[in-house]
C-alpha positions as CSV (number, residue, x, y, z in Angstrom):
1,X,0.0,0.0,0.0
2,X,2.8,2.4,0.9
3,X,4.6,1.5,-2.4
4,X,1.4,2.3,-4.3
5,X,1.0,5.7,-2.6
6,X,4.7,6.6,-3.3
7,X,4.3,5.7,-7.0
8,X,1.0,7.6,-7.3
9,X,2.5,10.7,-5.5
10,X,5.6,10.7,-7.7
11,X,3.4,10.2,-10.8
12,X,1.2,13.2,-9.8
13,X,4.3,15.4,-9.4
14,X,5.7,14.3,-12.7
15,X,2.4,14.9,-14.6
16,X,2.0,18.3,-12.9
17,X,5.3,19.4,-14.2
18,X,4.5,18.1,-17.7
19,X,1.1,19.8,-17.6
20,X,2.7,23.2,-16.6
21,X,5.3,23.2,-19.3
22,X,3.1,21.5,-21.9
23,X,0.2,23.9,-21.4
24,X,2.5,26.8,-22.1
25,X,1.7,26.1,-25.8
26,X,-1.7,27.7,-25.2
27,X,0.1,30.9,-24.1
28,X,2.2,30.9,-27.2
29,X,-0.9,30.4,-29.4
30,X,-2.7,33.2,-27.7
31,X,0.2,35.7,-28.3
32,X,0.6,34.3,-31.8
33,X,-2.9,35.5,-32.7
34,X,-2.7,38.7,-30.6
35,X,0.5,40.0,-32.3
36,X,0.0,38.5,-35.8
37,X,0.4,41.9,-37.5
38,X,3.2,43.3,-35.4
39,X,6.1,43.0,-37.9
40,X,9.4,44.9,-37.9
41,X,10.0,47.6,-40.5
42,X,13.2,47.7,-42.5
43,X,15.0,50.8,-43.6
44,X,16.7,51.8,-46.8
45,X,20.5,51.7,-46.6
46,X,22.3,54.7,-48.0
47,X,25.6,52.8,-48.1
48,X,26.9,49.3,-47.4
49,X,28.5,49.1,-43.9
50,X,31.6,47.0,-43.2
51,X,30.6,43.4,-42.1
52,X,32.8,40.7,-40.6
53,X,31.6,37.2,-41.4
54,X,32.7,34.6,-38.9
55,X,32.8,30.9,-39.8
56,X,33.5,28.9,-36.7
57,X,34.3,25.3,-37.5
58,X,35.9,22.1,-36.1
59,X,36.6,19.2,-38.4
60,X,34.1,20.0,-41.1
61,X,35.8,18.3,-44.1
62,X,32.6,17.5,-46.0
63,X,30.8,20.9,-45.8
64,X,33.5,23.6,-45.5
65,X,34.0,24.1,-49.2
66,X,30.2,24.5,-49.7
67,X,30.1,27.1,-47.0
68,X,33.1,29.2,-48.1
69,X,31.9,29.2,-51.7
70,X,28.4,30.3,-50.5
71,X,29.9,33.2,-48.5
72,X,32.0,34.4,-51.4
73,X,28.9,34.4,-53.6
74,X,27.0,36.8,-51.3
75,X,25.6,39.9,-53.1
76,X,27.7,42.4,-51.3
77,X,30.8,44.5,-52.1
78,X,34.1,42.6,-51.6
79,X,35.7,45.6,-50.0
80,X,32.9,45.7,-47.4
81,X,33.3,42.1,-46.3
82,X,35.9,40.6,-44.0
83,X,35.7,36.7,-43.9
84,X,37.2,35.0,-40.8
85,X,37.4,31.2,-41.1
86,X,37.8,30.3,-37.4
87,X,39.3,26.9,-37.9
88,X,40.0,24.8,-34.8
89,X,40.2,21.6,-36.8
90,X,42.6,18.7,-36.2
91,X,42.1,16.8,-39.4
92,X,42.4,17.3,-43.2
93,X,39.9,20.2,-42.9
94,X,42.9,22.4,-42.1
95,X,44.6,21.8,-45.4
96,X,41.4,22.1,-47.4
97,X,40.6,25.4,-45.7
98,X,44.1,26.7,-46.4
99,X,43.7,25.9,-50.1
100,X,40.3,27.5,-50.3
101,X,41.4,30.7,-48.5
102,X,44.4,31.0,-50.9
103,X,42.1,30.7,-53.9
104,X,39.7,33.3,-52.5
105,X,42.5,35.7,-51.7
106,X,43.6,35.5,-55.3
107,X,40.1,36.5,-56.3
108,X,40.3,39.6,-54.2
109,X,38.4,38.5,-51.1
110,X,39.5,39.7,-47.7
111,X,39.5,36.3,-46.1
112,X,41.6,35.0,-43.1
113,X,42.4,31.5,-42.0
114,X,42.4,31.9,-38.2
115,X,44.1,29.1,-36.3
116,X,44.5,28.8,-32.5
117,X,47.1,26.9,-30.5
118,X,44.3,25.0,-28.7
119,X,40.5,24.7,-28.7
120,X,40.1,26.7,-25.5
121,X,36.5,27.9,-25.0
122,X,35.4,25.8,-28.0
123,X,33.1,27.8,-30.3
124,X,32.7,30.7,-27.9
125,X,36.5,30.9,-27.6
126,X,36.9,30.9,-31.4
127,X,34.3,33.7,-31.9
128,X,35.9,35.8,-29.2
129,X,39.3,35.4,-30.7
130,X,38.1,36.5,-34.1
131,X,36.2,39.4,-32.6
132,X,39.5,40.9,-31.4
133,X,40.6,41.8,-34.9
134,X,37.2,42.1,-36.6
135,X,37.0,45.1,-38.8
136,X,33.2,45.2,-39.3
137,X,30.6,47.2,-37.5
138,X,28.4,44.2,-37.9
139,X,29.3,40.5,-37.4
140,X,27.5,37.7,-39.3
141,X,27.9,34.2,-38.0
142,X,27.4,30.9,-39.9
143,X,28.0,27.3,-38.8
144,X,29.6,25.0,-41.3
145,X,26.4,23.3,-42.3
146,X,24.6,26.5,-43.4
147,X,24.3,28.0,-46.8
148,X,23.2,31.7,-46.6
149,X,21.2,33.1,-49.5
150,X,23.0,35.5,-51.8
151,X,21.0,38.5,-50.5
152,X,21.4,37.6,-46.8
153,X,23.4,40.7,-45.8
154,X,21.3,43.1,-47.8
155,X,18.1,41.7,-46.3
156,X,19.2,41.5,-42.7
157,X,21.2,44.8,-42.3
158,X,18.1,46.8,-43.3
159,X,16.6,45.9,-39.9
160,X,19.2,47.7,-37.8
161,X,16.8,50.6,-37.9
162,X,18.0,52.2,-34.6
163,X,21.0,52.2,-32.3
164,X,19.6,49.8,-29.8
165,X,19.1,46.9,-32.2
166,X,21.8,44.4,-31.4
167,X,20.9,41.3,-33.4
168,X,18.9,40.3,-36.5
169,X,18.2,36.5,-36.5
170,X,16.8,34.6,-39.5
171,X,14.7,31.4,-39.5
172,X,16.4,28.1,-40.2
173,X,15.3,26.3,-43.3
174,X,15.8,22.5,-43.6
175,X,17.4,21.7,-46.9
176,X,17.5,17.9,-46.3
177,X,14.2,17.6,-44.5
178,X,12.9,14.9,-46.9
179,X,16.0,12.8,-46.5
180,X,14.4,10.4,-43.9
181,X,11.7,10.1,-41.3
182,X,14.4,11.2,-38.8
183,X,15.0,14.5,-40.6
184,X,11.3,15.1,-41.1
185,X,10.6,14.8,-37.4
186,X,13.5,17.1,-36.6
187,X,12.1,19.7,-39.0
188,X,8.7,19.5,-37.3
189,X,10.3,20.0,-33.9
190,X,12.5,22.9,-34.9
191,X,9.6,24.6,-36.7
192,X,7.8,24.9,-33.4
193,X,10.7,27.0,-32.1
194,X,11.4,29.0,-35.3
195,X,7.9,29.6,-36.6
196,X,6.0,30.1,-33.4
197,X,8.2,30.6,-30.4
198,X,10.8,32.9,-31.7
199,X,8.2,34.9,-33.7
200,X,5.8,35.3,-30.7
201,X,8.5,36.2,-28.2
202,X,9.9,38.9,-30.5
203,X,6.5,40.4,-31.4
204,X,5.3,40.4,-27.8
205,X,8.4,42.0,-26.5
206,X,9.8,39.0,-24.7
207,X,13.4,37.8,-24.8
208,X,14.4,35.7,-27.8
209,X,17.7,34.1,-28.5
210,X,20.4,34.1,-31.1
211,X,20.4,30.6,-32.5
212,X,24.1,30.3,-32.9
213,X,24.1,30.8,-36.6
214,X,22.2,32.5,-39.4
215,X,22.2,35.9,-37.7
216,X,24.0,39.3,-37.7
217,X,25.2,41.0,-34.5
218,X,26.1,44.7,-34.0
219,X,29.7,44.3,-32.8
220,X,29.1,47.0,-30.1
221,X,26.3,44.9,-28.7
222,X,28.5,41.8,-28.2
223,X,31.2,43.8,-26.5
224,X,28.7,45.8,-24.3
225,X,27.1,42.5,-23.1
226,X,30.4,41.2,-22.0
227,X,31.5,39.3,-25.1
228,X,31.3,35.6,-25.6
229,X,31.6,33.4,-22.5
230,X,32.7,29.7,-22.5
231,X,31.2,28.7,-19.2
232,X,28.1,27.1,-20.8
233,X,27.5,24.8,-23.8
234,X,25.0,27.3,-25.2
235,X,27.1,30.4,-25.6
236,X,24.5,31.8,-28.0
237,X,21.6,31.6,-25.5
238,X,23.9,33.0,-22.8
239,X,25.0,36.1,-24.8
240,X,21.5,36.7,-26.0
241,X,20.1,37.1,-22.5
242,X,23.0,39.1,-21.2
243,X,22.5,41.5,-24.2
244,X,18.8,41.9,-23.7
245,X,19.2,42.4,-20.0
246,X,21.5,45.4,-21.0
247,X,18.6,46.9,-22.9
248,X,19.5,45.7,-26.4
249,X,16.6,44.8,-28.8
250,X,16.6,41.9,-31.2
251,X,14.7,41.4,-34.5
252,X,13.6,38.0,-35.7
253,X,12.8,37.5,-39.4
254,X,10.4,34.6,-39.7
255,X,9.9,35.0,-43.5
256,X,13.6,35.2,-44.4
257,X,15.3,31.8,-44.1
258,X,18.8,30.5,-44.0
259,X,19.1,26.9,-45.3
260,X,20.9,24.3,-43.1
261,X,21.6,20.6,-43.0
262,X,19.8,18.5,-40.3
263,X,21.7,15.7,-38.6
264,X,21.0,12.5,-40.5
265,X,22.3,10.0,-37.9
266,X,20.8,9.2,-34.5
267,X,24.0,9.4,-32.4
268,X,24.8,12.8,-34.0
269,X,21.3,14.0,-33.1
270,X,21.6,12.7,-29.5
271,X,24.9,14.5,-29.1
272,X,23.3,17.7,-30.4
273,X,20.2,17.4,-28.1
274,X,22.5,16.6,-25.1
275,X,24.5,19.8,-25.8
276,X,21.5,22.0,-26.2
277,X,19.8,20.6,-23.2
278,X,22.8,20.7,-20.8
279,X,23.8,24.2,-22.1
280,X,20.3,25.6,-21.4
281,X,20.4,24.2,-17.9
282,X,23.8,25.8,-17.3
283,X,22.6,29.1,-18.7
284,X,19.4,29.0,-16.6
285,X,21.6,28.5,-13.4
286,X,23.8,31.4,-14.5
287,X,21.3,33.9,-15.7
288,X,17.9,33.4,-13.9
289,X,19.1,35.4,-10.8
290,X,20.1,38.2,-13.2
291,X,16.7,38.0,-14.9
292,X,14.8,38.3,-11.7
293,X,17.0,41.2,-10.5
294,X,16.7,43.0,-13.8
295,X,14.5,46.1,-14.3
296,X,12.2,44.4,-16.8
297,X,8.4,43.7,-16.7
298,X,7.2,40.8,-14.7
299,X,5.6,39.2,-17.8
300,X,9.1,39.2,-19.5
301,X,10.6,37.6,-16.4
302,X,8.0,34.9,-16.4
303,X,8.5,34.1,-20.1
304,X,12.3,34.2,-19.7
305,X,12.0,31.7,-16.9
306,X,9.8,29.3,-18.9
307,X,12.2,29.6,-21.8
308,X,15.3,28.9,-19.7
309,X,13.8,26.1,-17.7
310,X,11.6,24.1,-20.1
311,X,14.2,21.3,-20.3
312,X,13.4,20.3,-16.8
313,X,10.4,18.5,-18.3
314,X,12.6,15.6,-19.5
315,X,13.4,14.0,-16.1
316,X,9.7,14.1,-15.3
317,X,8.8,12.6,-18.7
318,X,11.2,9.8,-18.0
319,X,9.6,9.2,-14.5
320,X,6.2,9.2,-16.1
321,X,7.3,6.6,-18.6
322,X,8.8,4.4,-15.9
323,X,5.8,4.7,-13.6
324,X,3.2,4.1,-16.3
325,X,3.8,0.4,-16.1
326,X,3.2,-0.3,-12.3
327,X,0.3,2.1,-12.4
328,X,-1.6,-0.2,-14.7
329,X,-1.4,-3.0,-12.1
330,X,-2.0,-0.6,-9.2
331,X,-5.2,0.6,-10.8
332,X,-6.5,-2.9,-11.3
333,X,-5.6,-4.0,-7.8
334,X,-6.5,-1.0,-5.6
335,X,-9.2,1.5,-4.8
336,X,-7.9,4.3,-7.1
337,X,-10.6,4.5,-9.9
338,X,-11.6,8.1,-9.1
339,X,-8.1,9.2,-9.0
340,X,-7.3,7.8,-12.4
341,X,-10.3,9.4,-13.9
342,X,-9.2,12.8,-12.5
343,X,-5.8,12.2,-14.1
344,X,-7.3,12.5,-17.6
345,X,-7.0,16.2,-17.2
346,X,-3.3,15.9,-18.0
347,X,-4.3,15.1,-21.6
348,X,-4.6,18.9,-21.9
349,X,-0.8,19.1,-22.1
350,X,-0.8,16.9,-25.2
351,X,-3.6,18.9,-26.8
352,X,-1.6,22.2,-26.1
353,X,1.5,20.7,-27.7
354,X,-0.3,19.4,-30.7
355,X,-1.9,22.8,-31.4
356,X,1.5,24.5,-30.9
357,X,3.1,22.4,-33.7
358,X,-0.1,22.5,-35.8
359,X,0.1,26.3,-36.1
360,X,3.8,26.2,-36.7
361,X,3.1,24.1,-39.8
362,X,0.0,25.9,-41.0
363,X,1.7,29.3,-40.9
364,X,4.5,28.6,-43.4
365,X,3.7,25.4,-45.3
366,X,1.1,24.6,-47.9
367,X,1.5,20.9,-47.2
368,X,1.0,21.3,-43.5
369,X,-1.4,18.4,-43.2
370,X,1.2,15.9,-44.4
371,X,3.8,17.4,-42.0
372,X,1.6,17.5,-38.9
373,X,0.7,13.8,-39.5
374,X,4.1,13.0,-38.1
375,X,3.2,14.5,-34.7
376,X,2.6,11.1,-33.0
377,X,6.1,10.0,-34.2
378,X,7.5,13.3,-32.9
379,X,5.9,12.7,-29.5
380,X,7.3,9.2,-29.4
381,X,10.7,10.5,-30.3
382,X,10.6,13.1,-27.6
383,X,9.8,10.4,-25.1
384,X,12.6,8.3,-26.5
385,X,15.0,11.1,-25.9
386,X,13.9,11.5,-22.3
387,X,16.9,9.4,-20.9
388,X,19.5,11.1,-23.0
389,X,18.2,14.6,-22.1
390,X,17.7,13.7,-18.5
391,X,21.4,12.9,-18.3
392,X,22.1,16.4,-19.7
393,X,19.8,18.0,-17.1
394,X,21.5,16.2,-14.3
395,X,25.0,17.1,-15.5
396,X,24.0,20.7,-16.0
397,X,22.6,20.9,-12.4
398,X,25.7,19.3,-11.0
399,X,28.0,21.7,-12.9
400,X,29.8,18.8,-14.5
401,X,31.9,20.3,-17.3
402,X,32.1,18.5,-20.7
403,X,33.5,19.0,-24.1
404,X,31.6,20.9,-26.8
405,X,30.8,17.9,-29.0
406,X,30.2,19.0,-32.6
407,X,27.4,17.6,-34.7
408,X,28.9,15.9,-37.7
409,X,27.5,16.8,-41.1
410,X,27.9,14.8,-44.3
411,X,26.8,17.1,-47.1
412,X,23.9,14.8,-48.1
413,X,21.0,16.9,-49.0
414,X,18.8,14.9,-51.4
415,X,16.6,11.9,-50.4
416,X,18.5,9.8,-52.8
417,X,21.8,10.7,-51.2
418,X,23.8,8.2,-49.0
419,X,26.2,8.6,-46.2
420,X,29.3,6.5,-47.0
421,X,30.4,3.9,-44.5
422,X,33.9,5.3,-45.2
423,X,32.9,8.6,-43.7
424,X,35.5,9.4,-41.1
425,X,33.2,11.3,-38.7
426,X,30.6,8.5,-38.8
427,X,33.3,6.1,-37.4
428,X,34.1,8.5,-34.6
429,X,30.5,8.9,-33.4
430,X,30.4,7.5,-29.8
431,X,27.8,5.2,-28.4
432,X,26.8,6.1,-24.9
433,X,26.3,3.4,-22.3
434,X,22.8,4.9,-21.7
435,X,21.8,3.5,-25.2
436,X,21.6,0.0,-23.6
437,X,19.4,1.4,-20.8
438,X,17.2,2.9,-23.5
439,X,16.9,-0.6,-25.1
440,X,15.9,-2.1,-21.7
441,X,13.4,0.7,-21.2
442,X,11.9,-0.2,-24.6
443,X,11.4,-3.8,-23.4
444,X,10.0,-2.5,-20.1
445,X,7.5,-0.3,-21.8
446,X,6.5,-3.2,-24.1
447,X,5.4,-5.0,-20.9
448,X,3.3,-1.9,-20.2
449,X,1.7,-2.2,-23.6
450,X,0.8,-5.9,-23.1
451,X,-0.5,-5.2,-19.6
452,X,-2.7,-2.3,-20.8
453,X,-4.2,-4.6,-23.5
454,X,-4.7,-7.4,-21.0
455,X,-6.5,-5.2,-18.5
456,X,-8.3,-3.3,-21.3
457,X,-6.9,0.0,-20.2
458,X,-7.6,1.6,-23.6
459,X,-6.6,5.1,-22.6
460,X,-3.2,3.9,-21.5
461,X,-2.3,2.1,-24.7
462,X,-1.4,5.1,-26.9
463,X,1.0,6.5,-24.3
464,X,2.6,3.1,-23.6
465,X,3.0,2.6,-27.3
466,X,4.7,6.0,-27.8
467,X,7.1,5.3,-24.9
468,X,7.9,1.9,-26.4
469,X,8.4,3.1,-29.9
470,X,10.4,6.1,-28.7
471,X,12.9,4.1,-26.6
472,X,13.1,1.3,-29.2
473,X,13.7,3.6,-32.1
474,X,16.3,5.7,-30.4
475,X,18.3,2.8,-29.0
476,X,18.1,0.6,-32.1
477,X,19.2,3.4,-34.5
478,X,22.1,4.2,-32.1
479,X,23.2,0.6,-31.9
480,X,23.0,0.2,-35.7
481,X,25.5,3.0,-35.9
482,X,27.8,1.0,-33.6
483,X,27.6,-1.9,-36.0
484,X,28.5,0.3,-39.0
485,X,31.5,1.6,-37.0
486,X,32.7,-1.9,-36.2
487,X,32.4,-2.8,-39.9
488,X,34.5,0.2,-40.9
489,X,37.2,-0.4,-38.4
490,X,37.4,-4.0,-39.4
491,X,38.1,-3.1,-43.1
């Protein structure tokens, strides 16, 4: 009886946290409709200002040439562009960049191959090092897997309409979305952030974030906010909040996109999600006290708190998944019928989440029905990532430092493309021990599915199935990569 009550109490707490964060989608939808017509106004530029373009990279052999060529094809005067290739690479990327830089110099581009003695501070350290010698009034930043449009600078610079605008951020576009189910689900997830969340926060006057790439900073803003810091894994989120707390304003361009390549392999995606989740927790620990001490409206403080802490939902999602199984037996063996009927209210969180992603698709895509049909798979994937991201939350809370693990990209854009098993970065992708725990959780949740069917708990079956498919898919795809790695090393 005591065990039953402990399980029920823990489950209530878990679902309450999920409900709070999940229902925030209703808030975003409300503001989305309220501020639909509040769009930024660009200005006409009398002259092209000097711009420094920073390209931070670490071992990007397969995509670096594509990026540098795209930058040199920008529709902007050569004498007004300074290109810094901030190369911390330790493989053949170094020689390839050197050759490309030499070629572009001969064509009249002001391009530098910036090398450091070590990778201190990771991406933040590279950006800070480059900023020391940056000539531009503005600083555009692109990760190696991005391909800016030719009119990127002309489109974005027009939105620096007054002195307090410190950043113009563009929406990410997914050039390899149709490559696989995995990339399609990632696109759905990211669109929620880029189409709804960033847009709503910007229009409503809340804090938004620089997304690490595809944006242009006013150099003065970076320096005034304290420059790049390397004490979190999300240096972009960290600087964004420090700048806005200093009174700087940001502009988000939902309708101007910068194409990028999504991770095509499960372990790469898990590493990316781990870094984003842990970095957000580190940033929340660092900046939430500053947010609440800041002279900003209460509604802005509340929204900033939600934004910085929403990754705390993952440990409670994991708990809910684990406790779902014994609860099926508890319900059918104990006097808890009324309690379980009351718990149906937590379905509200799932409805809120569905509507959030539905509007994200409807706003920008004509084929939104086909895209939103993947929502159940997205939810299953989110549940499958619960263990991976819970590890990130715990490490962030414990202030355990870790390396900035890059997300390998393979320059495979089309659906017919294929990642070669000879790919050097594929072989170096690590399998975490937690992958085996995910596989065990898949088997555990399968027991829950069988139990729900046996006891005719119809309402429990969909959730049990999503947890099962989520953990099974994440673990099996991760282990498949280990098999490919062993094959390569054996050849």
